[in-house]
C-alpha positions as YAML, in Angstrom:
chain: A
units: angstrom
residues:
- id: 1
  name: MET
  ca: [-15.37, 12.58, 22.75]
- id: 2
  name: ASN
  ca: [-14.57, 11.70, 26.42]
- id: 3
  name: ARG
  ca: [-13.65, 14.62, 28.52]
- id: 4
  name: ARG
  ca: [-9.78, 13.89, 28.13]
- id: 5
  name: LEU
  ca: [-10.04, 13.92, 24.58]
- id: 6
  name: ARG
  ca: [-11.65, 17.37, 24.79]
- id: 7
  name: ASN
  ca: [-9.39, 18.93, 27.05]
- id: 8
  name: ALA
  ca: [-6.38, 17.44, 25.03]
- id: 9
  name: LEU
  ca: [-7.44, 19.52, 21.66]
- id: 10
  name: LYS
  ca: [-8.14, 22.57, 23.62]
- id: 11
  name: GLY
  ca: [-4.76, 22.44, 24.92]
- id: 12
  name: LEU
  ca: [-3.40, 21.66, 21.49]
- id: 13
  name: ASN
  ca: [-4.38, 24.77, 20.18]
- id: 14
  name: ALA
  ca: [-3.25, 27.09, 23.39]
- id: 15
  name: PRO
  ca: [-0.34, 29.71, 22.55]
- id: 16
  name: ASP
  ca: [1.47, 28.37, 25.42]
- id: 17
  name: VAL
  ca: [4.06, 25.76, 24.20]
- id: 18
  name: ASP
  ca: [4.13, 24.26, 27.88]
- id: 19
  name: ARG
  ca: [0.46, 23.44, 27.71]
- id: 20
  name: ARG
  ca: [0.55, 22.09, 24.49]
- id: 21
  name: ARG
  ca: [3.46, 19.67, 25.31]
- id: 22
  name: ARG
  ca: [1.26, 18.37, 28.35]
- id: 23
  name: ALA
  ca: [-1.85, 18.23, 25.98]
- id: 24
  name: MET
  ca: [-0.07, 16.09, 23.31]
- id: 25
  name: GLU
  ca: [0.61, 13.13, 25.66]
- id: 26
  name: PRO
  ca: [-2.94, 12.60, 26.77]
- id: 27
  name: PHE
  ca: [-4.42, 13.31, 23.26]
- id: 28
  name: VAL
  ca: [-1.85, 10.82, 22.15]
- id: 29
  name: ARG
  ca: [-2.99, 8.28, 24.34]
- id: 30
  name: GLU
  ca: [-6.57, 8.92, 23.80]
- id: 31
  name: THR
  ca: [-6.65, 8.88, 20.05]
- id: 32
  name: PHE
  ca: [-3.70, 6.19, 18.63]
- id: 33
  name: GLY
  ca: [-6.02, 3.06, 19.13]
- id: 34
  name: ILE
  ca: [-8.39, 5.16, 16.98]
- id: 35
  name: PHE
  ca: [-5.89, 5.74, 14.48]
- id: 36
  name: ILE
  ca: [-3.87, 2.82, 14.62]
- id: 37
  name: ARG
  ca: [-7.22, 0.50, 13.35]
- id: 38
  name: TYR
  ca: [-7.82, 3.05, 11.21]
- id: 39
  name: LEU
  ca: [-4.51, 2.97, 9.72]
- id: 40
  name: TYR
  ca: [-4.44, -0.71, 9.85]
- id: 41
  name: ARG
  ca: [-7.25, -1.26, 7.17]
- id: 42
  name: TYR
  ca: [-5.46, 0.32, 4.47]
- id: 43
  name: LEU
  ca: [-1.87, -0.84, 5.20]
- id: 44
  name: GLY
  ca: [-2.13, -4.24, 6.64]
- id: 45
  name: ASN
  ca: [1.48, -3.51, 8.31]
- id: 46
  name: GLU
  ca: [2.08, -2.41, 12.00]
- id: 47
  name: VAL
  ca: [5.58, -0.87, 11.92]
- id: 48
  name: GLU
  ca: [4.33, 0.79, 9.00]
- id: 49
  name: CYS
  ca: [1.12, 1.98, 10.38]
- id: 50
  name: GLU
  ca: [3.27, 3.20, 13.47]
- id: 51
  name: ASP
  ca: [5.42, 5.01, 11.67]
- id: 52
  name: VAL
  ca: [2.78, 7.14, 9.51]
- id: 53
  name: LEU
  ca: [1.22, 7.54, 12.67]
- id: 54
  name: GLU
  ca: [4.48, 9.24, 14.18]
- id: 55
  name: ASP
  ca: [4.85, 11.57, 11.35]
- id: 56
  name: VAL
  ca: [1.15, 12.36, 11.31]
- id: 57
  name: TYR
  ca: [1.49, 13.04, 15.30]
- id: 58
  name: ALA
  ca: [4.51, 15.31, 14.30]
- id: 59
  name: ASP
  ca: [2.31, 17.19, 11.84]
- id: 60
  name: ILE
  ca: [-0.31, 17.76, 14.56]
- id: 61
  name: TRP
  ca: [2.19, 19.16, 17.08]
- id: 62
  name: GLU
  ca: [4.01, 21.43, 14.53]
- id: 63
  name: ASN
  ca: [0.31, 22.55, 13.20]
- id: 64
  name: PRO
  ca: [-2.74, 21.97, 15.40]
- id: 65
  name: ALA
  ca: [-4.92, 24.76, 13.67]
- id: 66
  name: ARG
  ca: [-6.98, 22.40, 11.98]
- id: 67
  name: LEU
  ca: [-8.28, 20.37, 15.20]
- id: 68
  name: ARG
  ca: [-9.76, 23.58, 16.60]
- id: 69
  name: ASP
  ca: [-13.01, 23.11, 15.70]
- id: 70
  name: VAL
  ca: [-12.96, 19.18, 16.03]
- id: 71
  name: GLU
  ca: [-16.52, 17.96, 18.27]
- id: 72
  name: ASN
  ca: [-16.33, 14.73, 17.87]
- id: 73
  name: GLU
  ca: [-14.47, 11.06, 17.49]
- id: 74
  name: ARG
  ca: [-15.68, 10.53, 13.97]
- id: 75
  name: GLN
  ca: [-15.23, 14.65, 12.83]
- id: 76
  name: LEU
  ca: [-11.55, 14.18, 14.29]
- id: 77
  name: LEU
  ca: [-10.58, 11.01, 12.49]
- id: 78
  name: ARG
  ca: [-12.03, 12.80, 9.04]
- id: 79
  name: THR
  ca: [-9.76, 16.00, 9.92]
- id: 80
  name: VAL
  ca: [-6.88, 14.31, 10.76]
- id: 81
  name: TYR
  ca: [-7.35, 11.46, 7.69]
- id: 82
  name: LEU
  ca: [-7.70, 14.83, 5.18]
- id: 83
  name: TYR
  ca: [-5.02, 17.10, 6.62]
- id: 84
  name: TYR
  ca: [-2.32, 15.33, 8.23]
- id: 85
  name: MET
  ca: [-2.51, 11.35, 7.13]
- id: 86
  name: ARG
  ca: [-3.69, 11.48, 3.48]
- id: 87
  name: LYS
  ca: [-0.30, 12.61, 2.07]
- id: 88
  name: ARG
  ca: [1.72, 10.07, 4.46]
- id: 89
  name: LEU
  ca: [-0.52, 7.04, 3.21]
- id: 90
  name: ARG
  ca: [0.11, 8.11, -0.11]
- id: 91
  name: GLU
  ca: [3.79, 8.16, 0.51]
- id: 92
  name: VAL
  ca: [3.81, 4.59, 2.06]
- id: 93
  name: TYR
  ca: [1.53, 3.35, -1.10]
- id: 94
  name: ARG
  ca: [4.12, 4.37, -3.70]
- id: 95
  name: ARG
  ca: [6.66, 3.07, -1.73]
- id: 96
  name: MET
  ca: [4.90, -0.48, -1.58]
- id: 97
  name: ASN
  ca: [4.06, -0.08, -5.31]
- id: 98
  name: ARG
  ca: [0.52, -0.54, -4.47]
- id: 99
  name: HIS
  ca: [-0.15, 2.45, -6.84]
- id: 100
  name: LEU
  ca: [0.73, 0.59, -10.24]
- id: 101
  name: TYR
  ca: [-1.97, -0.85, -12.35]
- id: 102
  name: LEU
  ca: [-0.07, -3.93, -14.16]
- id: 103
  name: ALA
  ca: [-1.78, -4.06, -17.38]
- id: 104
  name: GLN
  ca: [-1.12, -7.00, -20.04]
- id: 105
  name: LYS
  ca: [1.67, -5.29, -21.75]
- id: 106
  name: ASP
  ca: [3.36, -4.18, -18.48]
- id: 107
  name: LEU
  ca: [3.16, -7.82, -17.58]
- id: 108
  name: SER
  ca: [5.07, -8.34, -21.17]
- id: 109
  name: ASN
  ca: [7.38, -6.13, -20.47]
- id: 110
  name: LEU
  ca: [8.17, -6.96, -16.95]
- id: 111
  name: ALA
  ca: [8.64, -10.99, -18.36]
- id: 112
  name: ALA
  ca: [10.98, -10.19, -21.22]
- id: 113
  name: PRO
  ca: [12.95, -6.87, -20.94]
- id: 114
  name: GLU
  ca: [16.51, -8.00, -21.55]
- id: 115
  name: LEU
  ca: [15.83, -10.77, -24.11]
- id: 116
  name: GLY
  ca: [14.83, -8.44, -26.95]
- id: 117
  name: LEU
  ca: [11.43, -10.49, -27.45]
- id: 118
  name: LEU
  ca: [9.78, -6.68, -27.35]
- id: 119
  name: ASP
  ca: [12.09, -5.77, -30.63]
- id: 120
  name: THR
  ca: [11.73, -9.18, -32.37]
- id: 121
  name: MET
  ca: [8.60, -9.93, -31.89]
- id: 122
  name: SER
  ca: [5.29, -8.66, -32.97]
- id: 123
  name: GLN
  ca: [2.66, -7.98, -30.15]
- id: 124
  name: ASN
  ca: [0.40, -10.69, -31.05]
- id: 125
  name: GLU
  ca: [3.03, -13.11, -30.89]
- id: 126
  name: LEU
  ca: [4.15, -11.96, -27.63]
- id: 127
  name: LYS
  ca: [0.68, -11.93, -26.07]
- id: 128
  name: GLU
  ca: [0.15, -15.57, -27.37]
- id: 129
  name: ALA
  ca: [3.70, -16.35, -26.21]
- id: 130
  name: LEU
  ca: [2.46, -15.11, -22.61]
- id: 131
  name: ASN
  ca: [-0.64, -16.72, -22.48]
- id: 132
  name: LYS
  ca: [1.37, -20.12, -22.97]
- id: 133
  name: ALA
  ca: [3.73, -19.03, -20.52]
- id: 134
  name: LEU
  ca: [0.54, -18.16, -18.12]
- id: 135
  name: GLY
  ca: [-1.23, -21.52, -19.03]
- id: 136
  name: ARG
  ca: [1.82, -23.62, -18.05]
- id: 137
  name: LEU
  ca: [1.82, -22.09, -14.85]
- id: 138
  name: LYS
  ca: [0.21, -24.00, -11.74]
- id: 139
  name: ALA
  ca: [-3.14, -22.71, -11.06]
- id: 140
  name: ARG
  ca: [-2.25, -20.73, -7.78]
- id: 141
  name: GLU
  ca: [0.19, -19.21, -9.25]
- id: 142
  name: ARG
  ca: [-1.79, -18.07, -12.30]
- id: 143
  name: ARG
  ca: [-4.64, -16.80, -10.56]
- id: 144
  name: ALA
  ca: [-2.33, -14.86, -8.10]
- id: 145
  name: ILE
  ca: [-0.60, -12.84, -11.10]
- id: 146
  name: GLU
  ca: [-4.03, -12.47, -12.47]
- id: 147
  name: LEU
  ca: [-5.22, -10.76, -9.67]
- id: 148
  name: TRP
  ca: [-2.30, -8.66, -9.60]
- id: 149
  name: ARG
  ca: [-2.73, -8.03, -13.38]
- id: 150
  name: ASP
  ca: [-6.02, -6.28, -12.13]
- id: 151
  name: GLY
  ca: [-4.39, -3.90, -9.87]
- id: 152
  name: MET
  ca: [-5.26, -5.95, -6.40]
- id: 153
  name: SER
  ca: [-3.01, -4.96, -3.89]
- id: 154
  name: VAL
  ca: [-0.98, -7.92, -2.63]
- id: 155
  name: ARG
  ca: [-3.01, -7.98, 0.97]
- id: 156
  name: ALA
  ca: [-6.17, -8.73, -1.09]
- id: 157
  name: ILE
  ca: [-4.39, -11.11, -3.31]
- id: 158
  name: ALA
  ca: [-3.43, -12.53, -0.01]
- id: 159
  name: ASN
  ca: [-6.95, -12.57, 1.00]
- id: 160
  name: GLU
  ca: [-8.40, -14.25, -2.05]
- id: 161
  name: LEU
  ca: [-6.14, -16.97, -2.10]
- id: 162
  name: LYS
  ca: [-6.27, -17.18, 1.91]
- id: 163
  name: THR
  ca: [-2.69, -16.97, 2.86]
- id: 164
  name: THR
  ca: [-0.26, -14.62, 3.90]
- id: 165
  name: VAL
  ca: [1.12, -11.25, 2.70]
- id: 166
  name: GLY
  ca: [4.68, -12.92, 2.69]
- id: 167
  name: ALA
  ca: [3.44, -15.89, 0.63]
- id: 168
  name: VAL
  ca: [2.03, -13.70, -1.91]
- id: 169
  name: LYS
  ca: [4.90, -11.99, -2.57]
- id: 170
  name: MET
  ca: [7.30, -14.74, -2.54]
- id: 171
  name: LEU
  ca: [5.05, -16.41, -4.89]
- id: 172
  name: LYS
  ca: [4.40, -13.58, -7.31]
- id: 173
  name: PHE
  ca: [8.16, -13.00, -7.30]
- id: 174
  name: ARG
  ca: [9.23, -17.00, -7.83]
- id: 175
  name: THR
  ca: [6.31, -16.85, -10.64]
- id: 176
  name: ILE
  ca: [7.68, -13.72, -12.43]
- id: 177
  name: LEU
  ca: [11.22, -15.84, -12.62]
- id: 178
  name: LYS
  ca: [9.27, -18.28, -14.34]
- id: 179
  name: LEU
  ca: [7.62, -16.38, -16.71]
- id: 180
  name: LYS
  ca: [11.30, -14.84, -17.62]
- id: 181
  name: GLU
  ca: [12.79, -18.29, -17.93]
- id: 182
  name: MET
  ca: [9.83, -19.75, -19.79]
- id: 183
  name: MET
  ca: [10.26, -16.50, -22.30]
- id: 184
  name: SER
  ca: [13.96, -16.86, -22.68]
- id: 185
  name: GLU
  ca: [13.28, -20.62, -23.35]
- id: 186
  name: TYR
  ca: [10.77, -19.31, -26.19]
- id: 187
  name: SER
  ca: [13.10, -16.99, -27.65]
- id: 188
  name: GLU
  ca: [15.45, -19.54, -27.73]
- id: 189
  name: ARG
  ca: [13.09, -21.85, -29.37]
- id: 190
  name: SER
  ca: [12.33, -19.20, -31.97]
- id: 191
  name: LEU
  ca: [15.72, -18.28, -33.24]
...
């Protein structure tokens, strides 16, 4: 840990508000690169990372006592993650719906909610119809939905399909619309 960061940490824990204010700027300057790289690995979105980091720095300003015994950068990162960052990351994950695990039955509910298929068909018939619909999709669409159904994040799917996050979001959205349409056609045929 360099001298400026060590002095900034000491200043953050000072009882004098003026000294704390002067110490906050070098602390942010020295730690921003470390924290933003760490957050980017999880979120993959610079804007979200900066928003989370802004909240983290505000939390550190309000309650810097946890940083009192930090001796190296690794310990600093671990402490900041455990006491300041983790809660914010969870909020962002919830907002980005990354915490959802999409099981087969959830895909059925997603593909046929307003069609009344869940009431009129047995679960086996519904699974069979959904599998037929999945079989009629293009290979890329089917692969994206299968990965999503297995609980992978949009970013992980993008890496797997070698495309961008935005393209995967659009692909997922359009594929779900196709599945709804196919299930609607199936319900009309079966009536």
